[in-house]
OpenMM code with the backbone's topology and positions (N, CA, C; nanometers):
from openmm import Vec3, app, unit

residues = "MET THR ASP SER VAL THR MET LEU LYS ALA LEU MET ILE GLY GLY THR ALA CYS LEU ALA GLY GLY CYS VAL ASN VAL ALA ALA PRO ASP LYS PRO ILE VAL ILE ASN LEU ASN ILE ASN ILE THR GLN GLU VAL VAL TYR ARG LEU ASP GLY GLU ALA LYS THR LEU ILE GLN ASP ASN PRO GLY ILE PHE".split()
positions = [
    Vec3(12.8523, 14.2739, 6.3567),
    Vec3(12.7932, 14.2905, 6.1998),
    Vec3(12.8396, 14.2128, 6.0959),
    Vec3(12.9565, 14.1887, 6.0562),
    Vec3(12.9637, 14.1379, 5.9769),
    Vec3(12.9872, 13.9575, 5.9479),
    Vec3(12.9739, 13.9091, 6.0736),
    Vec3(12.9572, 13.7883, 6.1532),
    Vec3(12.8124, 13.7089, 6.1150),
    Vec3(12.7136, 13.8481, 6.1566),
    Vec3(12.5560, 13.8120, 6.1551),
    Vec3(12.5143, 13.7974, 5.9204),
    Vec3(12.6083, 13.8857, 5.9349),
    Vec3(12.5574, 13.9115, 5.7854),
    Vec3(12.6095, 13.7781, 5.6620),
    Vec3(12.7308, 13.7184, 5.7152),
    Vec3(12.7909, 13.6310, 5.6446),
    Vec3(12.6794, 13.4783, 5.6735),
    Vec3(12.6284, 13.4571, 5.8290),
    Vec3(12.5435, 13.3639, 5.8791),
    Vec3(12.4341, 13.3825, 5.8227),
    Vec3(12.3922, 13.4815, 5.7616),
    Vec3(12.2463, 13.5358, 5.6828),
    Vec3(12.2589, 13.4665, 5.5602),
    Vec3(12.3981, 13.5204, 5.5516),
    Vec3(12.3965, 13.4827, 5.3444),
    Vec3(12.4100, 13.2906, 5.3677),
    Vec3(12.4689, 13.2566, 5.4418),
    Vec3(12.4577, 13.1226, 5.4166),
    Vec3(12.3128, 13.0578, 5.4531),
    Vec3(12.2718, 13.1011, 5.5301),
    Vec3(12.1267, 13.0607, 5.5381),
    Vec3(12.0478, 13.0788, 5.4127),
    Vec3(12.0274, 13.1767, 5.3908),
    Vec3(11.9736, 13.1961, 5.2553),
    Vec3(12.0260, 13.0824, 5.1288),
    Vec3(12.1705, 13.0395, 5.1126),
    Vec3(12.1675, 13.0040, 5.0057),
    Vec3(12.1700, 12.8767, 5.0836),
    Vec3(12.1912, 12.8318, 5.1470),
    Vec3(12.1431, 12.6634, 5.2200),
    Vec3(12.0261, 12.6682, 5.1894),
    Vec3(11.9260, 12.7407, 5.2035),
    Vec3(11.8045, 12.6949, 5.2132),
    Vec3(11.7247, 12.7480, 5.0414),
    Vec3(11.8321, 12.8463, 4.9981),
    Vec3(11.7758, 12.8124, 4.7852),
    Vec3(11.8352, 12.6867, 4.7943),
    Vec3(11.9539, 12.6117, 4.8063),
    Vec3(11.9936, 12.4585, 4.7636),
    Vec3(11.8929, 12.3760, 4.7786),
    Vec3(11.8563, 12.3547, 4.9307),
    Vec3(11.7230, 12.2683, 4.9346),
    Vec3(11.6330, 12.3074, 4.8230),
    Vec3(11.5650, 12.3976, 4.8600),
    Vec3(11.4681, 12.4101, 4.7194),
    Vec3(11.4475, 12.3419, 4.5847),
    Vec3(11.5314, 12.4253, 4.5475),
    Vec3(11.5646, 12.3677, 4.4167),
    Vec3(11.6562, 12.2560, 4.4077),
    Vec3(11.6784, 12.1358, 4.4892),
    Vec3(11.7163, 11.9931, 4.4875),
    Vec3(11.6466, 11.9302, 4.4084),
    Vec3(11.5205, 11.9779, 4.4424),
    Vec3(11.3960, 11.8813, 4.3556),
    Vec3(11.3829, 11.7031, 4.4190),
    Vec3(11.3290, 11.6553, 4.3133),
    Vec3(11.2726, 11.5439, 4.3883),
    Vec3(11.3601, 11.4079, 4.2490),
    Vec3(11.3973, 11.3130, 4.3465),
    Vec3(11.4479, 11.2156, 4.2402),
    Vec3(11.3359, 11.0481, 4.2645),
    Vec3(11.2943, 11.0158, 4.1537),
    Vec3(11.1950, 10.8703, 4.1632),
    Vec3(11.2725, 10.7911, 4.1141),
    Vec3(11.2979, 10.6527, 4.1331),
    Vec3(11.3570, 10.5233, 4.1308),
    Vec3(11.2443, 10.4593, 4.1176),
    Vec3(11.2392, 10.3882, 3.9566),
    Vec3(11.1682, 10.2869, 3.9482),
    Vec3(11.1407, 10.1668, 3.8426),
    Vec3(11.1299, 10.0646, 3.8448),
    Vec3(11.1885, 9.9626, 3.7803),
    Vec3(11.1295, 9.9107, 3.5966),
    Vec3(11.1985, 9.9182, 3.5439),
    Vec3(11.1543, 9.9204, 3.4131),
    Vec3(11.0439, 9.8240, 3.3555),
    Vec3(10.9926, 9.8865, 3.2811),
    Vec3(10.8557, 9.8057, 3.2212),
    Vec3(10.8998, 9.6829, 3.1922),
    Vec3(10.9693, 9.6772, 3.0806),
    Vec3(11.0410, 9.5265, 3.0067),
    Vec3(11.1462, 9.4681, 3.1298),
    Vec3(11.1833, 9.3767, 3.0600),
    Vec3(11.2955, 9.3047, 3.1447),
    Vec3(11.4277, 9.3804, 3.0777),
    Vec3(11.5379, 9.3659, 3.1633),
    Vec3(11.7050, 9.3918, 3.1492),
    Vec3(11.7392, 9.2728, 3.0173),
    Vec3(11.8114, 9.3111, 2.8879),
    Vec3(11.8210, 9.2344, 2.7494),
    Vec3(11.9998, 9.2231, 2.7902),
    Vec3(12.0568, 9.1335, 2.8035),
    Vec3(12.2108, 9.1545, 2.7567),
    Vec3(12.2781, 9.0249, 2.7242),
    Vec3(12.3048, 9.0723, 2.5705),
    Vec3(12.3172, 8.9951, 2.5062),
    Vec3(12.4875, 8.9683, 2.4918),
    Vec3(12.5269, 8.8703, 2.5191),
    Vec3(12.6843, 8.8365, 2.5357),
    Vec3(12.6902, 8.7387, 2.3975),
    Vec3(12.7705, 8.7937, 2.3114),
    Vec3(12.8189, 8.7031, 2.2080),
    Vec3(12.9841, 8.6378, 2.2020),
    Vec3(12.9775, 8.5480, 2.2678),
    Vec3(13.1074, 8.5152, 2.2655),
    Vec3(13.1221, 8.3920, 2.2076),
    Vec3(13.3002, 8.4074, 2.1806),
    Vec3(13.3198, 8.2904, 2.0809),
    Vec3(13.4563, 8.2561, 2.1616),
    Vec3(13.4650, 8.1858, 2.2252),
    Vec3(13.6031, 8.1132, 2.2797),
    Vec3(13.6449, 8.0138, 2.2044),
    Vec3(13.7495, 8.0322, 2.1540),
    Vec3(13.8243, 7.9098, 2.1113),
    Vec3(13.9744, 7.8655, 2.1411),
    Vec3(14.0089, 7.7428, 2.2100),
    Vec3(14.1349, 7.7291, 2.2387),
    Vec3(14.1805, 7.6150, 2.1453),
    Vec3(14.3435, 7.6530, 2.1514),
    Vec3(14.4001, 7.5347, 2.0424),
    Vec3(14.5522, 7.4772, 2.1212),
    Vec3(14.5629, 7.3765, 2.1351),
    Vec3(14.6372, 7.3234, 2.2280),
    Vec3(14.7367, 7.2665, 2.1570),
    Vec3(14.8525, 7.2944, 2.2010),
    Vec3(14.9808, 7.2854, 2.0952),
    Vec3(15.0657, 7.1988, 2.1951),
    Vec3(15.0983, 7.0598, 2.1871),
    Vec3(15.1814, 6.9881, 2.2630),
    Vec3(15.3191, 6.9214, 2.2076),
    Vec3(15.4100, 6.9185, 2.2405),
    Vec3(15.5447, 6.8317, 2.1908),
    Vec3(15.5462, 6.7573, 2.2862),
    Vec3(15.6222, 6.6642, 2.2491),
    Vec3(15.6659, 6.5221, 2.3446),
    Vec3(15.8324, 6.5047, 2.2728),
    Vec3(15.9519, 6.4762, 2.3358),
    Vec3(16.0932, 6.4458, 2.3109),
    Vec3(16.0478, 6.3190, 2.2502),
    Vec3(16.1410, 6.2498, 2.1895),
    Vec3(16.1787, 6.1364, 2.1533),
    Vec3(16.1407, 6.0426, 2.2291),
    Vec3(16.1849, 5.9990, 2.3483),
    Vec3(16.1662, 5.9214, 2.4386),
    Vec3(16.0585, 5.9203, 2.5125),
    Vec3(15.9763, 6.0175, 2.5664),
    Vec3(15.8358, 5.9994, 2.5663),
    Vec3(15.7684, 5.9708, 2.4215),
    Vec3(15.7685, 6.0022, 2.3412),
    Vec3(15.6672, 5.9539, 2.2242),
    Vec3(15.6713, 5.8100, 2.1986),
    Vec3(15.7789, 5.7377, 2.2053),
    Vec3(15.7996, 5.6249, 2.2135),
    Vec3(15.7378, 5.5185, 2.3060),
    Vec3(15.7645, 5.5401, 2.4353),
    Vec3(15.7080, 5.4855, 2.5220),
    Vec3(15.5575, 5.4978, 2.5220),
    Vec3(15.4866, 5.5921, 2.4825),
    Vec3(15.3553, 5.6395, 2.4753),
    Vec3(15.3365, 5.5143, 2.3821),
    Vec3(15.3574, 5.5279, 2.2602),
    Vec3(15.3612, 5.4617, 2.1211),
    Vec3(15.3860, 5.3281, 2.1856),
    Vec3(15.4709, 5.2413, 2.3016),
    Vec3(15.4633, 5.1388, 2.3168),
    Vec3(15.3909, 5.0886, 2.4106),
    Vec3(15.3458, 5.1357, 2.5104),
    Vec3(15.2463, 5.1255, 2.5940),
    Vec3(15.0846, 5.2413, 2.5772),
    Vec3(15.0590, 5.1792, 2.4964),
    Vec3(14.8954, 5.2787, 2.4459),
    Vec3(14.7696, 5.2874, 2.5466),
    Vec3(14.7919, 5.2037, 2.6676),
    Vec3(14.6919, 5.2083, 2.7654),
    Vec3(14.7923, 5.2865, 2.9243),
    Vec3(14.8634, 5.3629, 2.9063),
    Vec3(14.9604, 5.3830, 3.0092),
    Vec3(14.8101, 5.5654, 3.0696),
    Vec3(14.7646, 5.5984, 2.9805),
    Vec3(14.6905, 5.6850, 3.0022),
    Vec3(14.5623, 5.7054, 3.0266),
] * unit.nanometer
topology = app.Topology()
chain = topology.addChain("A")
for resn in residues:
    res = topology.addResidue(resn, chain)
    for name in ("N", "CA", "C"):
        topology.addAtom(name, app.Element.getBySymbol(name[0]), res)
């Protein structure tokens, strides 16, 4: 008898959950979605040359 009562309670809870679940509507918005990306990218390049490479480049400006 206990098993049948437990089964009946489970069915009643499951049925109630299905009825109380409601409805979900999915619709596209009327206006377009706007994503504003305000990005500022600053890059700083620092280079150092040793003395021999610096004189080589100054002596041969067309090397690069």
